[in-house]
N, CA, C and O atoms as CSV, one atom per row, in Angstrom:
chain,resi,resn,atom,element,x,y,z
A,1,MET,N,N,108.737,-6.944,-62.174
A,1,MET,CA,C,109.062,-5.716,-61.483
A,1,MET,C,C,109.376,-6.041,-60.030
A,1,MET,O,O,108.649,-6.806,-59.397
A,2,ALA,N,N,110.421,-5.486,-59.509
A,2,ALA,CA,C,110.809,-5.715,-58.118
A,2,ALA,C,C,110.263,-4.606,-57.240
A,2,ALA,O,O,110.199,-3.442,-57.635
A,3,TYR,N,N,109.880,-4.991,-56.065
A,3,TYR,CA,C,109.420,-4.036,-55.082
A,3,TYR,C,C,110.388,-4.066,-53.904
A,3,TYR,O,O,110.994,-5.098,-53.617
A,4,HIS,N,N,110.529,-2.947,-53.236
A,4,HIS,CA,C,111.409,-2.875,-52.081
A,4,HIS,C,C,110.566,-2.676,-50.834
A,4,HIS,O,O,109.603,-1.910,-50.829
A,5,ASP,N,N,110.951,-3.388,-49.770
A,5,ASP,CA,C,110.238,-3.211,-48.512
A,5,ASP,C,C,110.832,-2.026,-47.754
A,5,ASP,O,O,111.692,-1.315,-48.273
A,6,ALA,N,N,110.365,-1.822,-46.522
A,6,ALA,CA,C,110.812,-0.670,-45.722
A,6,ALA,C,C,112.311,-0.713,-45.433
A,6,ALA,O,O,112.924,0.321,-45.167
A,7,ASN,N,N,112.899,-1.908,-45.486
A,7,ASN,CA,C,114.328,-2.055,-45.217
A,7,ASN,C,C,115.167,-2.026,-46.495
A,7,ASN,O,O,116.383,-2.211,-46.454
A,8,GLY,N,N,114.505,-1.791,-47.627
A,8,GLY,CA,C,115.225,-1.729,-48.886
A,8,GLY,C,C,115.448,-3.077,-49.542
A,8,GLY,O,O,116.087,-3.147,-50.591
A,9,LYS,N,N,114.935,-4.157,-48.949
A,9,LYS,CA,C,115.094,-5.478,-49.536
A,9,LYS,C,C,114.093,-5.643,-50.671
A,9,LYS,O,O,112.976,-5.128,-50.620
A,10,ILE,N,N,114.516,-6.368,-51.688
A,10,ILE,CA,C,113.635,-6.611,-52.829
A,10,ILE,C,C,112.617,-7.665,-52.433
A,10,ILE,O,O,112.964,-8.700,-51.864
A,11,THR,N,N,111.362,-7.391,-52.741
A,11,THR,CA,C,110.288,-8.351,-52.516
A,11,THR,C,C,109.852,-8.911,-53.861
A,11,THR,O,O,110.464,-8.610,-54.886
A,12,ILE,N,N,108.816,-9.711,-53.866
A,12,ILE,CA,C,108.431,-10.403,-55.092
A,12,ILE,C,C,106.970,-10.118,-55.431
A,12,ILE,O,O,106.118,-10.037,-54.546
A,13,ASP,N,N,106.701,-9.970,-56.700
A,13,ASP,CA,C,105.339,-9.809,-57.209
A,13,ASP,C,C,104.841,-11.215,-57.547
A,13,ASP,O,O,105.332,-11.843,-58.486
A,14,GLU,N,N,103.878,-11.701,-56.788
A,14,GLU,CA,C,103.415,-13.086,-56.938
A,14,GLU,C,C,102.862,-13.368,-58.329
A,14,GLU,O,O,103.116,-14.435,-58.890
A,15,VAL,N,N,102.122,-12.439,-58.884
A,15,VAL,CA,C,101.545,-12.639,-60.221
A,15,VAL,C,C,102.657,-12.784,-61.260
A,15,VAL,O,O,102.624,-13.690,-62.092
A,16,ALA,N,N,103.628,-11.893,-61.205
A,16,ALA,CA,C,104.750,-11.956,-62.153
A,16,ALA,C,C,105.570,-13.228,-61.933
A,16,ALA,O,O,106.015,-13.859,-62.892
A,17,ALA,N,N,105.766,-13.599,-60.675
A,17,ALA,CA,C,106.539,-14.805,-60.370
A,17,ALA,C,C,105.829,-16.049,-60.906
A,17,ALA,O,O,106.470,-16.932,-61.476
A,18,ASN,N,N,104.513,-16.121,-60.726
A,18,ASN,CA,C,103.766,-17.265,-61.255
A,18,ASN,C,C,103.785,-17.295,-62.779
A,18,ASN,O,O,103.805,-18.368,-63.382
A,19,ARG,N,N,103.779,-16.122,-63.397
A,19,ARG,CA,C,103.891,-16.046,-64.856
A,19,ARG,C,C,105.263,-16.581,-65.286
A,19,ARG,O,O,105.363,-17.325,-66.262
A,20,ASP,N,N,106.305,-16.205,-64.564
A,20,ASP,CA,C,107.651,-16.703,-64.865
A,20,ASP,C,C,107.723,-18.218,-64.692
A,20,ASP,O,O,108.350,-18.907,-65.497
A,21,ILE,N,N,107.089,-18.732,-63.651
A,21,ILE,CA,C,107.072,-20.184,-63.426
A,21,ILE,C,C,106.408,-20.891,-64.605
A,21,ILE,O,O,106.908,-21.911,-65.081
A,22,ARG,N,N,105.286,-20.352,-65.075
A,22,ARG,CA,C,104.604,-20.962,-66.233
A,22,ARG,C,C,105.527,-20.980,-67.452
A,22,ARG,O,O,105.600,-21.982,-68.163
A,23,LYS,N,N,106.230,-19.873,-67.691
A,23,LYS,CA,C,107.141,-19.801,-68.835
A,23,LYS,C,C,108.284,-20.804,-68.692
A,23,LYS,O,O,108.673,-21.453,-69.663
A,24,LEU,N,N,108.816,-20.926,-67.485
A,24,LEU,CA,C,109.892,-21.880,-67.252
A,24,LEU,C,C,109.409,-23.311,-67.478
A,24,LEU,O,O,110.128,-24.126,-68.056
A,25,LYS,N,N,108.202,-23.615,-67.027
A,25,LYS,CA,C,107.648,-24.968,-67.220
A,25,LYS,C,C,107.394,-25.242,-68.698
A,25,LYS,O,O,107.589,-26.365,-69.162
A,26,GLU,N,N,106.962,-24.231,-69.439
A,26,GLU,CA,C,106.794,-24.395,-70.883
A,26,GLU,C,C,108.138,-24.689,-71.545
A,26,GLU,O,O,108.225,-25.543,-72.427
A,27,ALA,N,N,109.166,-23.992,-71.127
A,27,ALA,CA,C,110.512,-24.231,-71.668
A,27,ALA,C,C,110.978,-25.643,-71.339
A,27,ALA,O,O,111.594,-26.309,-72.171
A,28,ILE,N,N,110.686,-26.095,-70.131
A,28,ILE,CA,C,111.058,-27.458,-69.734
A,28,ILE,C,C,110.362,-28.477,-70.632
A,28,ILE,O,O,110.981,-29.452,-71.058
A,29,GLU,N,N,109.077,-28.257,-70.923
A,29,GLU,CA,C,108.341,-29.163,-71.808
A,29,GLU,C,C,108.961,-29.210,-73.196
A,29,GLU,O,O,109.113,-30.284,-73.777
A,30,ILE,N,N,109.319,-28.048,-73.725
A,30,ILE,CA,C,109.934,-27.984,-75.053
A,30,ILE,C,C,111.276,-28.705,-75.052
A,30,ILE,O,O,111.579,-29.470,-75.968
A,31,LEU,N,N,112.069,-28.462,-74.029
A,31,LEU,CA,C,113.381,-29.115,-73.945
A,31,LEU,C,C,113.247,-30.631,-73.770
A,31,LEU,O,O,114.040,-31.392,-74.324
A,32,THR,N,N,112.256,-31.063,-73.011
A,32,THR,CA,C,112.029,-32.494,-72.826
A,32,THR,C,C,111.653,-33.142,-74.154
A,32,THR,O,O,112.106,-34.245,-74.458
A,33,SER,N,N,110.831,-32.464,-74.940
A,33,SER,CA,C,110.471,-32.962,-76.262
A,33,SER,C,C,111.699,-33.034,-77.168
A,33,SER,O,O,111.884,-34.005,-77.901
A,34,MET,N,N,112.533,-32.001,-77.109
A,34,MET,CA,C,113.768,-31.994,-77.901
A,34,MET,C,C,114.679,-33.144,-77.475
A,34,MET,O,O,115.307,-33.797,-78.307
A,35,GLN,N,N,114.737,-33.375,-76.175
A,35,GLN,CA,C,115.594,-34.439,-75.657
A,35,GLN,C,C,115.146,-35.798,-76.201
A,35,GLN,O,O,115.981,-36.637,-76.542
A,36,LYS,N,N,113.839,-36.014,-76.283
A,36,LYS,CA,C,113.320,-37.271,-76.835
A,36,LYS,C,C,113.716,-37.419,-78.298
A,36,LYS,O,O,114.082,-38.509,-78.738
A,37,ARG,N,N,113.643,-36.327,-79.050
A,37,ARG,CA,C,114.017,-36.380,-80.467
A,37,ARG,C,C,115.510,-36.662,-80.642
A,37,ARG,O,O,115.906,-37.427,-81.521
A,38,VAL,N,N,116.325,-36.044,-79.804
A,38,VAL,CA,C,117.769,-36.280,-79.876
A,38,VAL,C,C,118.070,-37.738,-79.539
A,38,VAL,O,O,118.940,-38.352,-80.157
A,39,THR,N,N,117.357,-38.290,-78.569
A,39,THR,CA,C,117.536,-39.699,-78.212
A,39,THR,C,C,117.155,-40.598,-79.385
A,39,THR,O,O,117.821,-41.601,-79.641
A,40,GLU,N,N,116.089,-40.242,-80.097
A,40,GLU,CA,C,115.693,-41.012,-81.279
A,40,GLU,C,C,116.788,-40.970,-82.349
A,40,GLU,O,O,117.085,-41.987,-82.976
A,41,VAL,N,N,117.383,-39.798,-82.553
A,41,VAL,CA,C,118.476,-39.679,-83.521
A,41,VAL,C,C,119.655,-40.549,-83.086
A,41,VAL,O,O,120.278,-41.228,-83.903
A,42,GLU,N,N,119.946,-40.517,-81.796
A,42,GLU,CA,C,121.046,-41.324,-81.266
A,42,GLU,C,C,120.781,-42.813,-81.484
A,42,GLU,O,O,121.680,-43.560,-81.872
A,43,GLN,N,N,119.545,-43.235,-81.234
A,43,GLN,CA,C,119.194,-44.640,-81.434
A,43,GLN,C,C,119.281,-45.039,-82.904
A,43,GLN,O,O,119.746,-46.130,-83.235
A,44,LEU,N,N,118.831,-44.149,-83.777
A,44,LEU,CA,C,118.915,-44.423,-85.208
A,44,LEU,C,C,120.372,-44.512,-85.651
A,44,LEU,O,O,120.743,-45.405,-86.412
A,45,ALA,N,N,121.186,-43.590,-85.177
A,45,ALA,CA,C,122.608,-43.594,-85.546
A,45,ALA,C,C,123.306,-44.864,-85.061
A,45,ALA,O,O,124.260,-45.328,-85.685
A,46,SER,N,N,122.833,-45.416,-83.959
A,46,SER,CA,C,123.477,-46.625,-83.430
A,46,SER,C,C,123.213,-47.846,-84.313
A,46,SER,O,O,123.883,-48.867,-84.163
A,47,THR,N,N,122.251,-47.755,-85.226
A,47,THR,CA,C,122.000,-48.874,-86.134
A,47,THR,C,C,122.948,-48.860,-87.330
A,47,THR,O,O,122.996,-49.822,-88.096
A,48,PHE,N,N,123.698,-47.776,-87.490
A,48,PHE,CA,C,124.648,-47.654,-88.589
A,48,PHE,C,C,126.059,-47.887,-88.058
A,48,PHE,O,O,126.293,-47.930,-86.850
A,49,SER,N,N,126.973,-48.032,-88.982
A,49,SER,CA,C,128.366,-48.204,-88.579
A,49,SER,C,C,129.211,-47.127,-89.252
A,49,SER,O,O,128.766,-46.444,-90.174
A,50,GLY,N,N,130.428,-46.999,-88.770
A,50,GLY,CA,C,131.338,-46.044,-89.383
A,50,GLY,C,C,131.541,-44.803,-88.528
A,50,GLY,O,O,130.890,-44.605,-87.502
A,51,ASP,N,N,132.473,-43.972,-88.996
A,51,ASP,CA,C,132.844,-42.766,-88.253
A,51,ASP,C,C,131.701,-41.766,-88.159
A,51,ASP,O,O,131.506,-41.129,-87.124
A,52,TYR,N,N,130.940,-41.630,-89.255
A,52,TYR,CA,C,129.842,-40.668,-89.244
A,52,TYR,C,C,128.789,-41.058,-88.204
A,52,TYR,O,O,128.296,-40.201,-87.470
A,53,ALA,N,N,128.449,-42.325,-88.141
A,53,ALA,CA,C,127.470,-42.806,-87.160
A,53,ALA,C,C,127.993,-42.575,-85.750
A,53,ALA,O,O,127.250,-42.134,-84.872
A,54,GLN,N,N,129.259,-42.869,-85.534
A,54,GLN,CA,C,129.857,-42.670,-84.206
A,54,GLN,C,C,129.842,-41.192,-83.817
A,54,GLN,O,O,129.574,-40.852,-82.664
A,55,ALA,N,N,130.129,-40.320,-84.776
A,55,ALA,CA,C,130.105,-38.876,-84.513
A,55,ALA,C,C,128.694,-38.415,-84.159
A,55,ALA,O,O,128.516,-37.582,-83.270
A,56,GLN,N,N,127.699,-38.950,-84.844
A,56,GLN,CA,C,126.300,-38.611,-84.546
A,56,GLN,C,C,125.927,-39.055,-83.133
A,56,GLN,O,O,125.265,-38.320,-82.400
A,57,ILE,N,N,126.348,-40.241,-82.763
A,57,ILE,CA,C,126.058,-40.761,-81.418
A,57,ILE,C,C,126.703,-39.880,-80.359
A,57,ILE,O,O,126.062,-39.520,-79.372
A,58,GLU,N,N,127.967,-39.531,-80.560
A,58,GLU,CA,C,128.676,-38.690,-79.594
A,58,GLU,C,C,128.041,-37.309,-79.482
A,58,GLU,O,O,127.876,-36.786,-78.380
A,59,LYS,N,N,127.683,-36.716,-80.623
A,59,LYS,CA,C,127.061,-35.385,-80.615
A,59,LYS,C,C,125.689,-35.436,-79.946
A,59,LYS,O,O,125.340,-34.531,-79.187
A,60,ALA,N,N,124.914,-36.477,-80.216
A,60,ALA,CA,C,123.599,-36.620,-79.601
A,60,ALA,C,C,123.739,-36.807,-78.088
A,60,ALA,O,O,122.959,-36.255,-77.312
A,61,ASN,N,N,124.717,-37.572,-77.690
A,61,ASN,CA,C,124.958,-37.787,-76.261
A,61,ASN,C,C,125.329,-36.482,-75.572
A,61,ASN,O,O,124.832,-36.187,-74.485
A,62,LEU,N,N,126.199,-35.705,-76.201
A,62,LEU,CA,C,126.595,-34.408,-75.657
A,62,LEU,C,C,125.395,-33.465,-75.564
A,62,LEU,O,O,125.200,-32.793,-74.550
A,63,LEU,N,N,124.603,-33.421,-76.617
A,63,LEU,CA,C,123.420,-32.561,-76.639
A,63,LEU,C,C,122.425,-32.976,-75.553
A,63,LEU,O,O,121.841,-32.118,-74.891
A,64,ASN,N,N,122.229,-34.264,-75.368
A,64,ASN,CA,C,121.338,-34.739,-74.309
A,64,ASN,C,C,121.830,-34.325,-72.926
A,64,ASN,O,O,121.031,-33.950,-72.067
A,65,MET,N,N,123.121,-34.389,-72.714
A,65,MET,CA,C,123.672,-33.960,-71.417
A,65,MET,C,C,123.442,-32.467,-71.206
A,65,MET,O,O,123.091,-32.046,-70.103
A,66,GLN,N,N,123.634,-31.667,-72.246
A,66,GLN,CA,C,123.413,-30.223,-72.141
A,66,GLN,C,C,121.939,-29.911,-71.875
A,66,GLN,O,O,121.619,-29.066,-71.040
A,67,ILE,N,N,121.056,-30.591,-72.582
A,67,ILE,CA,C,119.621,-30.377,-72.373
A,67,ILE,C,C,119.235,-30.768,-70.955
A,67,ILE,O,O,118.480,-30.051,-70.300
A,68,ARG,N,N,119.740,-31.886,-70.479
A,68,ARG,CA,C,119.446,-32.346,-69.112
A,68,ARG,C,C,119.913,-31.318,-68.086
A,68,ARG,O,O,119.216,-31.048,-67.108
A,69,ARG,N,N,121.090,-30.749,-68.315
A,69,ARG,CA,C,121.618,-29.733,-67.395
A,69,ARG,C,C,120.736,-28.475,-67.403
A,69,ARG,O,O,120.474,-27.894,-66.349
A,70,ILE,N,N,120.288,-28.063,-68.572
A,70,ILE,CA,C,119.408,-26.891,-68.670
A,70,ILE,C,C,118.078,-27.173,-67.975
A,70,ILE,O,O,117.572,-26.328,-67.237
A,71,ILE,N,N,117.514,-28.350,-68.205
A,71,ILE,CA,C,116.256,-28.716,-67.545
A,71,ILE,C,C,116.426,-28.692,-66.026
A,71,ILE,O,O,115.563,-28.182,-65.311
A,72,ASN,N,N,117.526,-29.237,-65.539
A,72,ASN,CA,C,117.784,-29.220,-64.091
A,72,ASN,C,C,117.878,-27.794,-63.570
A,72,ASN,O,O,117.341,-27.488,-62.505
A,73,ASN,N,N,118.552,-26.922,-64.305
A,73,ASN,CA,C,118.666,-25.519,-63.889
A,73,ASN,C,C,117.305,-24.822,-63.886
A,73,ASN,O,O,117.007,-24.039,-62.985
A,74,LEU,N,N,116.490,-25.107,-64.884
A,74,LEU,CA,C,115.152,-24.507,-64.938
A,74,LEU,C,C,114.284,-25.016,-63.788
A,74,LEU,O,O,113.542,-24.248,-63.176
A,75,ASN,N,N,114.381,-26.320,-63.497
A,75,ASN,CA,C,113.633,-26.873,-62.356
A,75,ASN,C,C,114.085,-26.238,-61.047
A,75,ASN,O,O,113.265,-25.971,-60.169
A,76,TYR,N,N,115.375,-25.997,-60.914
A,76,TYR,CA,C,115.890,-25.324,-59.717
A,76,TYR,C,C,115.320,-23.902,-59.623
A,76,TYR,O,O,114.953,-23.445,-58.541
A,77,SER,N,N,115.250,-23.213,-60.762
A,77,SER,CA,C,114.684,-21.864,-60.773
A,77,SER,C,C,113.225,-21.881,-60.346
A,77,SER,O,O,112.794,-21.036,-59.560
A,78,VAL,N,N,112.464,-22.838,-60.861
A,78,VAL,CA,C,111.053,-22.970,-60.475
A,78,VAL,C,C,110.946,-23.192,-58.973
A,78,VAL,O,O,110.126,-22.561,-58.305
A,79,SER,N,N,111.766,-24.080,-58.446
A,79,SER,CA,C,111.743,-24.370,-57.006
A,79,SER,C,C,112.099,-23.141,-56.180
A,79,SER,O,O,111.472,-22.871,-55.156
A,80,THR,N,N,113.094,-22.406,-56.622
A,80,THR,CA,C,113.530,-21.213,-55.892
A,80,THR,C,C,112.455,-20.135,-55.902
A,80,THR,O,O,112.182,-19.517,-54.873
A,81,ILE,N,N,111.853,-19.910,-57.050
A,81,ILE,CA,C,110.791,-18.907,-57.140
A,81,ILE,C,C,109.599,-19.323,-56.279
A,81,ILE,O,O,109.026,-18.502,-55.563
A,82,THR,N,N,109.232,-20.599,-56.353
A,82,THR,CA,C,108.111,-21.106,-55.551
A,82,THR,C,C,108.399,-20.942,-54.066
A,82,THR,O,O,107.524,-20.524,-53.308
A,83,ALA,N,N,109.612,-21.267,-53.646
A,83,ALA,CA,C,109.984,-21.117,-52.231
A,83,ALA,C,C,109.926,-19.652,-51.803
A,83,ALA,O,O,109.517,-19.346,-50.683
A,84,THR,N,N,110.331,-18.759,-52.684
A,84,THR,CA,C,110.289,-17.326,-52.366
A,84,THR,C,C,108.854,-16.844,-52.235
A,84,THR,O,O,108.536,-16.080,-51.324
A,85,ILE,N,N,107.989,-17.283,-53.133
A,85,ILE,CA,C,106.565,-16.929,-53.034
A,85,ILE,C,C,106.017,-17.410,-51.693
A,85,ILE,O,O,105.358,-16.658,-50.975
A,86,ASN,N,N,106.296,-18.665,-51.366
A,86,ASN,CA,C,105.791,-19.228,-50.108
A,86,ASN,C,C,106.349,-18.502,-48.884
A,86,ASN,O,O,105.647,-18.320,-47.889
A,87,LYS,N,N,107.611,-18.091,-48.964
A,87,LYS,CA,C,108.224,-17.344,-47.866
A,87,LYS,C,C,107.478,-16.031,-47.637
A,87,LYS,O,O,107.144,-15.688,-46.503
A,88,TYR,N,N,107.222,-15.303,-48.720
A,88,TYR,CA,C,106.536,-14.019,-48.572
A,88,TYR,C,C,105.087,-14.195,-48.155
A,88,TYR,O,O,104.556,-13.360,-47.423
A,89,LYS,N,N,104.436,-15.259,-48.603
A,89,LYS,CA,C,103.072,-15.522,-48.147
A,89,LYS,C,C,103.060,-15.760,-46.640
A,89,LYS,O,O,102.189,-15.253,-45.933
A,90,ALA,N,N,104.025,-16.530,-46.155
A,90,ALA,CA,C,104.110,-16.803,-44.711
A,90,ALA,C,C,104.407,-15.522,-43.936
A,90,ALA,O,O,103.815,-15.277,-42.884
A,91,LEU,N,N,105.323,-14.705,-44.457
A,91,LEU,CA,C,105.621,-13.435,-43.787
A,91,LEU,C,C,104.403,-12.517,-43.769
A,91,LEU,O,O,104.130,-11.862,-42.763
A,92,ASP,N,N,103.681,-12.470,-44.869
A,92,ASP,CA,C,102.466,-11.651,-44.925
A,92,ASP,C,C,101.420,-12.142,-43.932
A,92,ASP,O,O,100.770,-11.344,-43.257
A,93,ALA,N,N,101.265,-13.466,-43.848
A,93,ALA,CA,C,100.293,-14.025,-42.907
A,93,ALA,C,C,100.690,-13.706,-41.466
A,93,ALA,O,O,99.838,-13.377,-40.640
A,94,LYS,N,N,101.986,-13.806,-41.169
A,94,LYS,CA,C,102.458,-13.496,-39.821
A,94,LYS,C,C,102.255,-12.011,-39.515
A,94,LYS,O,O,101.840,-11.656,-38.411
A,95,LEU,N,N,102.538,-11.162,-40.466
A,95,LEU,CA,C,102.341,-9.725,-40.284
A,95,LEU,C,C,100.868,-9.423,-40.028
A,95,LEU,O,O,100.528,-8.642,-39.139
A,96,LYS,N,N,100.010,-10.044,-40.810
A,96,LYS,CA,C,98.564,-9.842,-40.633
A,96,LYS,C,C,98.131,-10.300,-39.244
A,96,LYS,O,O,97.353,-9.623,-38.572
A,97,GLN,N,N,98.639,-11.451,-38.821
A,97,GLN,CA,C,98.296,-11.972,-37.491
A,97,GLN,C,C,98.779,-11.024,-36.396
A,97,GLN,O,O,98.056,-10.764,-35.434
A,98,ASN,N,N,99.990,-10.511,-36.540
A,98,ASN,CA,C,100.519,-9.582,-35.540
A,98,ASN,C,C,99.702,-8.289,-35.488
A,98,ASN,O,O,99.464,-7.737,-34.414
A,99,ILE,N,N,99.284,-7.824,-36.647
A,99,ILE,CA,C,98.451,-6.616,-36.681
A,99,ILE,C,C,97.130,-6.876,-35.962
A,99,ILE,O,O,96.667,-6.044,-35.182
A,100,MET,N,N,96.531,-8.024,-36.225
A,100,MET,CA,C,95.253,-8.363,-35.579
A,100,MET,C,C,95.425,-8.518,-34.065
A,100,MET,O,O,94.561,-8.100,-33.295
A,101,LEU,N,N,96.531,-9.113,-33.643
A,101,LEU,CA,C,96.779,-9.299,-32.213
A,101,LEU,C,C,96.995,-7.967,-31.503
A,101,LEU,O,O,96.691,-7.831,-30.318
A,102,ASN,N,N,97.514,-6.998,-32.224
A,102,ASN,CA,C,97.771,-5.680,-31.655
A,102,ASN,C,C,96.607,-4.725,-31.885
A,102,ASN,O,O,96.748,-3.513,-31.723
A,103,GLY,N,N,95.487,-5.263,-32.255
A,103,GLY,CA,C,94.292,-4.451,-32.435
A,103,GLY,C,C,94.389,-3.482,-33.594
A,103,GLY,O,O,93.720,-2.448,-33.594
A,104,GLY,N,N,95.208,-3.797,-34.579
A,104,GLY,CA,C,95.313,-2.933,-35.744
A,104,GLY,C,C,96.074,-1.654,-35.465
A,104,GLY,O,O,95.990,-0.697,-36.235
A,105,SER,N,N,96.822,-1.630,-34.363
A,105,SER,CA,C,97.564,-0.411,-34.032
A,105,SER,C,C,98.672,-0.174,-35.036
A,105,SER,O,O,99.022,-1.055,-35.821
A,106,SER,N,N,99.211,1.015,-34.998
A,106,SER,CA,C,100.258,1.375,-35.945
A,106,SER,C,C,101.544,0.637,-35.619
A,106,SER,O,O,101.671,0.034,-34.553
A,107,PHE,N,N,102.468,0.684,-36.512
A,107,PHE,CA,C,103.726,-0.026,-36.395
A,107,PHE,C,C,104.684,0.694,-35.458
A,107,PHE,O,O,105.473,1.527,-35.906
A,108,GLY,N,N,104.632,0.394,-34.180
A,108,GLY,CA,C,105.601,0.909,-33.226
A,108,GLY,C,C,105.658,2.420,-33.182
A,108,GLY,O,O,106.748,2.981,-33.077
A,109,SER,N,N,104.548,3.089,-33.256
A,109,SER,CA,C,104.562,4.539,-33.330
A,109,SER,C,C,104.579,5.190,-31.954
A,109,SER,O,O,104.225,6.360,-31.804
A,110,GLY,N,N,104.981,4.442,-30.976
A,110,GLY,CA,C,104.975,5.003,-29.627
A,110,GLY,C,C,103.648,4.731,-28.966
A,110,GLY,O,O,102.835,3.981,-29.506
A,111,GLY,N,N,103.411,5.303,-27.841
A,111,GLY,CA,C,102.166,5.051,-27.150
A,111,GLY,C,C,102.152,3.641,-26.606
A,111,GLY,O,O,103.146,2.924,-26.720
A,112,GLY,N,N,101.081,3.245,-26.035
A,112,GLY,CA,C,101.016,1.942,-25.390
A,112,GLY,C,C,100.386,0.879,-26.243
A,112,GLY,O,O,100.042,-0.182,-25.721
A,113,GLY,N,N,100.214,1.102,-27.530
A,113,GLY,CA,C,99.480,0.164,-28.366
A,113,GLY,C,C,100.269,-0.998,-28.877
A,113,GLY,O,O,99.765,-1.729,-29.730
A,114,GLY,N,N,101.473,-1.219,-28.415
A,114,GLY,CA,C,102.258,-2.355,-28.899
A,114,GLY,C,C,102.900,-2.004,-30.222
A,114,GLY,O,O,103.656,-1.037,-30.318
A,115,GLY,N,N,102.606,-2.771,-31.221
A,115,GLY,CA,C,103.188,-2.544,-32.542
A,115,GLY,C,C,104.482,-3.292,-32.703
A,115,GLY,O,O,104.897,-4.016,-31.798
A,116,PHE,N,N,105.131,-3.133,-33.843
A,116,PHE,CA,C,106.356,-3.860,-34.157
A,116,PHE,C,C,107.567,-3.015,-33.830
A,116,PHE,O,O,107.608,-1.818,-34.114
A,117,ARG,N,N,108.523,-3.638,-33.245
A,117,ARG,CA,C,109.747,-2.941,-32.864
A,117,ARG,C,C,110.951,-3.676,-33.390
A,117,ARG,O,O,112.082,-3.243,-33.172
């Protein structure tokens, strides 16, 4: 679920984001296991000769490249989500610090109490 801040920008739900990261890592594990099996098939096919063996090797090689590309994309997604979580944690910490420095005053509501502008 996406949340919007006061400026209408979408923020992130850390619990949901961490759940998504876990799911992505599980998918990466499954794909890595599949990649190992495809490599085994490729190695087995290389012990044979003929057009069928060559076709198996080529198909296994293509499949390995596709799996590698998907794994890279999933790793990029994990990194991006993690960076976004860290960004919002830092922003929250800075906001908390600013509130404490301003004595817990309201957000720029006028008066002499400081606040954010």
